[in-house]
C-alpha positions as CSV (number, residue, x, y, z in Angstrom):
1,M,7.5,2.6,2.2
2,K,9.4,2.9,-1.1
3,I,7.1,5.7,-2.2
4,K,7.8,7.7,1.0
5,Q,11.5,7.4,0.4
6,I,11.1,8.7,-3.2
7,L,9.0,11.6,-1.9
8,L,11.6,12.4,0.7
9,C,14.4,12.4,-1.8
10,M,12.4,14.6,-4.2
11,L,11.8,17.1,-1.4
12,L,15.4,17.2,-0.3
13,A,16.5,17.8,-3.9
14,C,14.3,20.9,-3.9
15,F,16.2,22.4,-0.9
16,I,19.8,21.4,-1.6
17,L,20.1,22.9,-5.1
18,P,22.5,25.8,-5.3
19,A,21.0,29.3,-4.6
20,S,21.2,31.9,-7.4
21,A,20.0,35.4,-7.9
22,Q,17.8,34.2,-10.8
23,N,15.7,31.9,-8.6
24,S,12.1,33.0,-8.2
25,W,8.8,31.9,-6.6
26,G,5.5,31.9,-8.4
27,I,1.9,30.9,-8.4
28,V,0.2,28.8,-11.1
29,G,-3.3,27.7,-11.9
30,G,-5.3,26.3,-14.8
31,G,-7.7,23.7,-16.2
32,L,-7.2,20.2,-17.3
33,F,-8.8,17.4,-19.3
34,S,-8.4,13.9,-17.7
35,K,-9.2,10.5,-19.2
36,S,-8.7,7.0,-18.0
37,L,-7.1,4.6,-20.5
38,S,-9.7,2.0,-19.5
39,R,-12.4,1.0,-22.0
40,D,-15.5,3.2,-22.4
41,A,-13.8,6.2,-20.5
42,R,-14.4,9.8,-21.5
43,F,-12.5,13.0,-21.1
44,S,-13.6,15.1,-18.1
45,L,-12.8,18.6,-16.8
46,G,-10.7,19.4,-13.7
47,G,-8.3,22.1,-12.5
48,Y,-5.2,22.9,-10.4
49,A,-3.7,25.7,-8.4
50,G,-0.5,25.9,-6.4
51,G,3.0,27.3,-6.1
52,M,6.4,26.8,-7.8
53,Y,10.0,27.6,-7.3
54,D,12.2,28.2,-10.3
55,V,15.9,27.3,-9.6
56,H,18.6,28.4,-12.1
57,V,21.1,25.6,-12.4
58,K,23.5,26.4,-15.2
59,N,23.3,28.4,-18.5
60,S,19.8,27.7,-19.9
61,W,18.9,24.9,-17.5
62,Y,16.5,25.2,-14.6
63,V,14.8,22.9,-12.1
64,Q,11.2,23.7,-11.2
65,P,9.6,22.0,-8.3
66,Q,5.9,22.7,-7.8
67,L,3.3,21.9,-5.2
68,L,-0.2,21.7,-6.6
69,F,-3.7,21.0,-5.4
70,T,-5.6,19.4,-8.2
71,Y,-9.1,18.1,-8.9
72,E,-9.6,15.3,-11.5
73,E,-12.7,13.4,-12.7
74,F,-13.0,10.1,-14.5
75,R,-16.2,9.1,-16.3
76,S,-17.3,6.0,-18.2
77,K,-20.4,4.7,-19.7
78,T,-20.5,1.0,-20.6
79,R,-22.6,-0.6,-23.3
80,L,-24.3,-2.6,-20.6
81,G,-26.0,0.5,-19.2
82,T,-23.8,1.5,-16.3
83,D,-22.5,5.1,-15.8
84,S,-19.5,5.5,-13.5
85,F,-18.0,8.6,-12.0
86,F,-14.9,8.9,-9.9
87,S,-13.3,12.2,-8.7
88,K,-10.1,12.9,-6.8
89,F,-8.6,15.8,-4.9
90,N,-4.8,15.4,-5.1
91,L,-1.7,17.0,-3.6
92,E,0.9,16.7,-6.3
93,L,4.6,17.3,-6.5
94,P,6.1,17.6,-10.0
95,I,9.9,18.3,-10.3
96,L,10.6,19.4,-13.8
97,A,13.9,19.9,-15.6
98,S,13.5,23.0,-17.8
99,Y,15.5,24.3,-20.7
100,N,15.1,28.0,-21.6
101,V,15.2,29.2,-25.2
102,A,15.2,33.0,-25.6
103,L,12.9,33.9,-28.4
104,N,13.5,37.7,-28.2
105,N,14.1,40.4,-25.5
106,K,10.6,39.9,-24.1
107,W,9.6,36.2,-24.6
108,N,11.2,32.9,-23.5
109,L,10.2,29.4,-24.4
110,R,10.6,26.7,-21.8
111,I,10.7,23.0,-22.5
112,N,9.8,21.1,-19.4
113,A,9.9,17.4,-18.4
114,G,10.1,15.4,-15.3
115,P,8.6,13.0,-12.7
116,Y,5.4,13.7,-10.8
117,L,4.3,12.3,-7.5
118,S,0.6,12.4,-6.5
119,Y,-1.2,11.8,-3.3
120,A,-5.0,11.2,-3.6
121,M,-6.5,12.9,-0.5
122,F,-10.3,12.3,-1.0
123,G,-13.0,12.2,-3.6
124,R,-16.4,11.0,-4.7
125,D,-17.5,7.9,-6.5
126,K,-20.9,7.3,-8.2
127,S,-22.4,4.6,-10.3
128,I,-25.8,4.3,-12.0
129,D,-26.9,1.0,-13.3
130,Y,-29.8,1.3,-15.8
131,A,-30.1,-2.4,-16.3
132,Y,-30.8,-3.2,-12.6
133,G,-34.0,-5.1,-12.7
134,N,-36.9,-3.0,-14.1
135,G,-35.6,0.3,-12.8
136,M,-32.4,2.2,-12.0
137,H,-30.0,1.6,-9.2
138,S,-27.7,4.4,-8.0
139,S,-24.9,4.7,-5.5
140,L,-23.0,7.8,-4.4
141,G,-20.3,8.1,-1.8
142,W,-17.2,9.7,-0.5
143,W,-14.0,7.8,-0.3
144,H,-10.8,8.3,1.7
145,Q,-9.7,5.5,4.1
146,D,-11.0,2.6,1.8
147,F,-9.0,3.8,-1.2
148,P,-6.4,1.1,-1.7
149,D,-3.2,3.2,-2.3
150,H,-3.2,6.9,-2.2
151,F,0.2,7.4,-3.9
152,T,0.8,7.3,-7.7
153,Y,3.6,8.5,-9.9
154,D,3.5,10.1,-13.3
155,G,5.6,11.5,-16.1
156,R,5.0,15.1,-17.2
157,A,6.2,17.1,-20.2
158,G,5.2,20.4,-21.8
159,V,6.1,23.8,-22.9
160,S,5.6,27.3,-21.5
161,L,5.9,30.8,-22.8
162,E,7.2,33.5,-20.4
163,S,7.0,37.2,-20.6
164,E,8.5,39.2,-17.8
165,H,6.6,37.9,-14.8
166,F,3.8,36.0,-16.6
167,I,3.8,32.3,-17.6
168,Y,1.5,30.5,-20.0
169,T,1.8,26.7,-20.0
170,I,0.6,23.6,-21.9
171,D,1.4,20.3,-20.3
172,G,0.6,16.6,-20.6
173,K,1.0,13.9,-18.1
174,C,0.6,10.1,-18.1
175,S,0.3,8.0,-15.0
176,L,2.8,5.2,-14.8
177,R,0.7,3.3,-12.3
178,K,-2.8,2.0,-12.6
179,R,-5.5,3.9,-10.6
180,P,-8.9,2.5,-9.8
181,F,-10.1,3.2,-13.4
182,G,-6.8,2.2,-15.0
183,Q,-3.9,4.4,-16.0
184,S,-4.8,8.0,-16.8
185,V,-3.7,10.8,-19.1
186,S,-4.4,14.5,-18.9
187,L,-3.8,17.6,-20.8
188,S,-3.6,21.0,-19.0
189,A,-3.3,24.6,-19.8
190,G,-2.6,27.3,-17.3
191,V,-1.2,30.7,-16.4
192,G,1.2,31.8,-13.7
193,Y,3.0,34.7,-12.2
194,K,6.6,34.8,-10.9
195,F,7.5,37.2,-8.2
């Protein structure tokens, strides 16, 4: 219930901010590397795509809510001979405070940071146990209803370069809540276009 209240407050903040002629919509997309902080975990590839709204607040300050559809994977291989794989398709809502630094007439640097709410919609899980008797035991399945808690929250920070309508971003995020394979970190790089 508390997570739903936080989500509602974050959504309301997106709509009650003052309107300005410098506000703009945009689309974003890119790739990401994800890793669980649990033992024996490895980095895995993923991606994201979605929309953003850039709200000019005052002087060089902006608020940038985004709505993203992401895909993340988590892999681990233990010394005991078990491979594990877990994937998630998420709906994510980062709300970033952004400070704009004009580099020249064409380029701007943005420093972004803020909270991040994520809802895990569905995904796959797979494990292969090589030490299972004399052979190999494998299990593969889809999860949705049996996932214990679909909501998680993160912190996100990064920088972006902007040139006219184009955006080039590098971001990092760290979950503040443990997921099935422990807390996770990810590094993403992407491009976007503002209308």
